[in-house]
N, C-alpha and C positions, 0 to 999 in steps of 0.2 A: 849657112842657118835653118836652113828648109832643109839640107841632107842628115844634118842633124837630127833634125825634131820628126825625120820620117824616120833615121836610125833606130832611134829612140822606140817612136812608136811600136817596129817592126819586131829588137828586141823583147819588147813586154807583151808583146799578141805574143811570141813563141813564148816565151816564159811563161805566162798565161796559159796554152796552149800545152804545157810539158809536167807543171803543174796541177793542170784541171785531168789526162791523165794517168798522172800516178797518182791519185787521189781516188779514183774509182773501183771499185771492185774488178779481176779480173770477170766476174761470172759477169757482170752488166755492161761491159762491151759489148759495141754490136760491128756485125761484117771483116773481125781483124782479130786476131790474139792482141794480149795487153803491149807486148814487146812492140809486137810490128808498126803500132799507134806510137809507142814515143819515136822507137827508131825515123817515121814518117815526120813524124813532125817537127826532129833535130836535123832532117833531112834538105826537106824540104820545107822552109820555114815558114813562107807565108801559105804554099799550094794546103801543106796535112797539115799544117792551124787550123783551117776555112772544110778540108774533107773533114779531119775527127768534129769541128762543131758540129760538121754536118748530118756524118753517116757513123762515126762512132761514139757521137758518145748519149748514152744513156735515157729514156723517155723517161717521162713522169717523175721523175725525182724531186727532193725543197729543190727548191732556188735554182731550177735548172728547163725552168718555163712550161713546166707540164705539169706542176699543180696550181689548182685553183688558190686562192688566196679567202683563210677565214674573214670571219666576220671584223669588223673592222672597231665599229663599237660595242653600246649592251643594248644598243636598242635597234640590230643587224643583227645581236645572238637571237637564233631559235628559244635555248632554253631559256633566256632572261624572260623573253618573251611571253610562253608558256607560263612563269612564274608570276605575275603580274594580275 
């Protein structure tokens, strides 16, 4: 049972990395060409996926950890507070 869960986790991780590489614009990919990242993530499943997340993924895009969150409520919004 543990082996099946580990296999499912690895397949899900590889699928996530493959989709992430595929959806990333080729001009924003770092360190290798986009096609090379696709090959690396598929040929070396776990190592390639970790390498993509650490060295190939663009920095500072929405949903990628580099962007700061916006105001959560009206009292955190500077424009709202200026209007009071």
